[in-house]
Each structure stands twice: as C-alpha cells, then as structure tokens.
PANU-145237 format. One line per 4 residues: number of its first residue (from 0); their letters; for each residue x, y, z of C-alpha. Coordinates in nm, 2 decimals. Layout:
N
NUM = a = X:Y:Z | ... .
//
This chain:
181
0 = xxxx = -10.82:4.72:-17.71 | -10.81:5.09:-17.63 | -11.06:5.35:-17.75 | -10.80:5.48:-18.00 .
4 = xxxx = -10.74:5.13:-18.14 | -11.12:5.08:-18.18 | -11.17:5.42:-18.34 | -10.86:5.36:-18.57 .
8 = xxxx = -11.01:5.02:-18.68 | -11.35:5.18:-18.74 | -11.20:5.45:-18.97 | -11.00:5.18:-19.14 .
12 = xxxx = -11.31:4.98:-19.22 | -11.48:5.30:-19.37 | -11.18:5.37:-19.59 | -11.13:5.00:-19.69 .
16 = xxxx = -11.49:4.98:-19.79 | -11.46:5.27:-20.03 | -11.13:5.13:-20.16 | -11.30:4.80:-20.23 .
20 = xxxx = -11.60:4.96:-20.39 | -11.37:5.16:-20.62 | -11.18:4.84:-20.70 | -11.52:4.70:-20.82 .
24 = xxxx = -11.58:5.01:-21.03 | -11.23:5.06:-21.18 | -11.03:4.76:-21.10 | -10.67:4.83:-21.01 .
28 = xxxx = -10.63:5.10:-21.28 | -10.42:5.29:-21.02 | -10.14:5.03:-21.07 | -10.02:5.23:-21.37 .
32 = xxxx = -9.95:5.54:-21.16 | -9.59:5.60:-21.06 | -9.54:5.69:-20.69 | -9.48:6.06:-20.79 .
36 = xxxx = -9.82:6.07:-20.95 | -9.98:5.94:-20.63 | -9.79:6.19:-20.43 | -9.94:6.46:-20.65 .
40 = xxxx = -10.29:6.32:-20.62 | -10.25:6.33:-20.24 | -10.12:6.68:-20.27 | -10.43:6.79:-20.46 .
44 = xxxx = -10.66:6.64:-20.19 | -10.46:6.80:-19.90 | -10.45:7.14:-20.08 | -10.83:7.13:-20.14 .
48 = xxxx = -10.88:7.05:-19.77 | -10.67:7.35:-19.67 | -10.85:7.58:-19.92 | -11.18:7.47:-19.78 .
52 = xxxx = -11.06:7.53:-19.42 | -10.94:7.88:-19.51 | -11.21:7.99:-19.76 | -11.51:7.81:-19.61 .
56 = xxxx = -11.67:7.82:-19.96 | -11.72:7.49:-20.15 | -11.82:7.45:-20.51 | -11.75:7.08:-20.55 .
60 = xxxx = -11.97:6.83:-20.36 | -11.69:6.62:-20.21 | -11.65:6.72:-19.85 | -11.34:6.74:-19.63 .
64 = xxxx = -11.41:6.40:-19.48 | -11.41:6.23:-19.82 | -11.08:6.40:-19.91 | -10.91:6.26:-19.59 .
68 = xxxx = -11.04:5.92:-19.69 | -10.89:5.97:-20.03 | -10.55:6.07:-19.88 | -10.55:5.74:-19.68 .
72 = xxxx = -10.64:5.53:-19.98 | -10.40:5.70:-20.21 | -10.12:5.68:-19.95 | -10.18:5.30:-19.92 .
76 = xxxx = -10.17:5.27:-20.30 | -9.84:5.46:-20.30 | -9.70:5.22:-20.04 | -9.81:4.93:-20.26 .
80 = xxxx = -9.65:5.09:-20.56 | -9.32:5.15:-20.37 | -9.33:4.78:-20.28 | -9.44:4.63:-20.61 .
84 = xxxx = -9.33:4.89:-20.85 | -9.58:5.05:-21.09 | -9.73:4.84:-21.37 | -9.84:4.87:-21.73 .
88 = xxxx = -10.19:4.75:-21.65 | -10.44:4.68:-21.38 | -10.27:4.36:-21.26 | -10.40:4.31:-20.91 .
92 = xxxx = -10.72:4.13:-20.81 | -10.95:4.29:-20.56 | -10.85:4.01:-20.31 | -10.48:4.08:-20.35 .
96 = xxxx = -10.52:4.46:-20.35 | -10.73:4.42:-20.03 | -10.47:4.20:-19.87 | -10.20:4.46:-19.94 .
100 = xxxx = -10.43:4.74:-19.81 | -10.48:4.55:-19.48 | -10.10:4.50:-19.46 | -10.02:4.87:-19.49 .
104 = xxxx = -10.31:4.99:-19.28 | -10.20:4.76:-19.00 | -9.84:4.89:-19.03 | -9.98:5.25:-19.00 .
108 = xxxx = -10.18:5.14:-18.69 | -9.86:4.99:-18.53 | -9.68:5.31:-18.59 | -9.96:5.51:-18.44 .
112 = xxxx = -9.96:5.28:-18.13 | -9.59:5.33:-18.09 | -9.61:5.70:-18.12 | -9.92:5.72:-17.90 .
116 = xxxx = -9.72:5.54:-17.63 | -9.44:5.80:-17.65 | -9.65:6.11:-17.71 | -9.95:6.03:-17.49 .
120 = xxxx = -10.21:6.09:-17.75 | -10.12:6.45:-17.80 | -10.29:6.44:-18.13 | -10.63:6.45:-17.96 .
124 = xxxx = -10.55:6.81:-17.84 | -10.46:6.92:-18.19 | -10.68:7.10:-18.44 | -10.79:6.92:-18.76 .
128 = xxxx = -10.63:7.21:-18.96 | -10.29:7.12:-18.81 | -10.33:6.77:-18.95 | -10.39:6.93:-19.29 .
132 = xxxx = -10.08:7.14:-19.25 | -9.87:6.85:-19.14 | -9.98:6.64:-19.43 | -9.89:6.92:-19.67 .
136 = xxxx = -9.55:6.94:-19.50 | -9.50:6.57:-19.54 | -9.60:6.60:-19.91 | -9.34:6.87:-19.97 .
140 = xxxx = -9.08:6.65:-19.80 | -9.19:6.35:-20.01 | -9.16:6.55:-20.33 | -8.81:6.67:-20.23 .
144 = xxxx = -8.71:6.31:-20.16 | -8.86:6.20:-20.49 | -8.67:6.48:-20.67 | -8.35:6.34:-20.49 .
148 = xxxx = -8.43:6.00:-20.64 | -8.53:5.86:-20.30 | -8.20:5.94:-20.14 | -8.18:6.10:-19.79 .
152 = xxxx = -7.89:6.19:-19.57 | -8.05:6.17:-19.22 | -8.42:6.17:-19.28 | -8.68:5.89:-19.30 .
156 = xxxx = -8.77:5.77:-19.64 | -9.08:5.83:-19.86 | -9.27:5.54:-19.70 | -9.24:5.70:-19.35 .
160 = xxxx = -9.40:6.01:-19.49 | -9.69:5.82:-19.64 | -9.75:5.64:-19.31 | -9.76:5.97:-19.13 .
164 = xxxx = -10.01:6.10:-19.39 | -10.23:5.80:-19.32 | -10.22:5.85:-18.95 | -10.28:6.23:-18.96 .
168 = xxxx = -10.58:6.16:-19.18 | -10.71:5.89:-18.95 | -10.68:6.13:-18.66 | -10.89:6.39:-18.85 .
172 = xxxx = -11.15:6.13:-18.94 | -11.17:6.01:-18.58 | -11.24:6.37:-18.48 | -11.51:6.39:-18.75 .
176 = xxxx = -11.67:6.06:-18.68 | -11.65:6.04:-18.30 | -11.66:6.41:-18.20 | -11.60:6.44:-17.83 .
180 = x = -11.63:6.08:-17.73 .
//
C-alpha cells in the first residue's frame, strides 16, 4: 500500500466515524433530501471555506477541516441518493448507510488511484485553496447539469463531479493531517 493509499484510508476513517456518529444522533434524516439540496449543502460548505481562506476572519467555530469532512460526507450522501433516490423518511439503518458509505468511498479511492497513476500525484504540489476553487467549479458544473435535468452532451455526469469533490477534499485533509510527511 502506498503512502497516498494509507493517508487516503486514514482520512476515510476520520470522515466515516463522523458520519456514523451523526447517524446515531439523527438517523438517516438526510434521506429526504433531493440531490439538488445536497449539492446546495456542499456549496455552502465550499463557499464558507473560500470565504475563510480569503477573509481570514472566522465567527463560527467550525473550522476549515470540518467543512472539508462535511463536503466528503454530503457528497457520499448525494451519491447514495442518486443511486437509491430520495425518500420520504429516514429509511436506512446505520449498518446499511455505512455499507453504502464504504462502497462510494472505495470508488472515490479507485478513481484517485487511477488519476494518480496518470498525473503522478500532481495534487501534492497544489495549494489547498486550489482544491476549494476546483470544488466550487465542480459544484457550478453540477448545478448546471441538474438544471439540464441530468443531461450532458460530452461531459461526465453528476456522479463524476461528486467523486472529484470527495477526492479534492481528501487531498486537502491529507495536507492538514499529515503536513509535510
């Protein structure tokens, strides 16, 4: 297992633990959210990160690290919603929600490994603020695709954008958690 694979897995465990703890607090209440609502929730988190990066002043206690964790978890919820459809109630057990979480996080990891192979871990030379901007760009793309009722002409679909958001957020968290390792 490469250093990146180990770091990616460690970030995944941090995020999954929070996801599971929130499942204990709230259940799967998020199942009522339509994918567009999840896109907007991710947008709020990414926009807050960008504002904090630019303004450097913070009035709410959640830090940038926790916002990136939120982006990962909401993007996985969005992927689940794309797969299952949204519901009228909290209709997933913690076990099933965790199984689905693992499935989509693993798919994000496989995508990262494939891109790392081709790009040679170029992400390690990027600034964290670039990840934020790329996530925001992916969100604007996702919103446009949603406004087009999921139809694209030559572009990847909504799910590909969510996977990229997960991976950019993991990269940011690797930089926070592992500094210059």
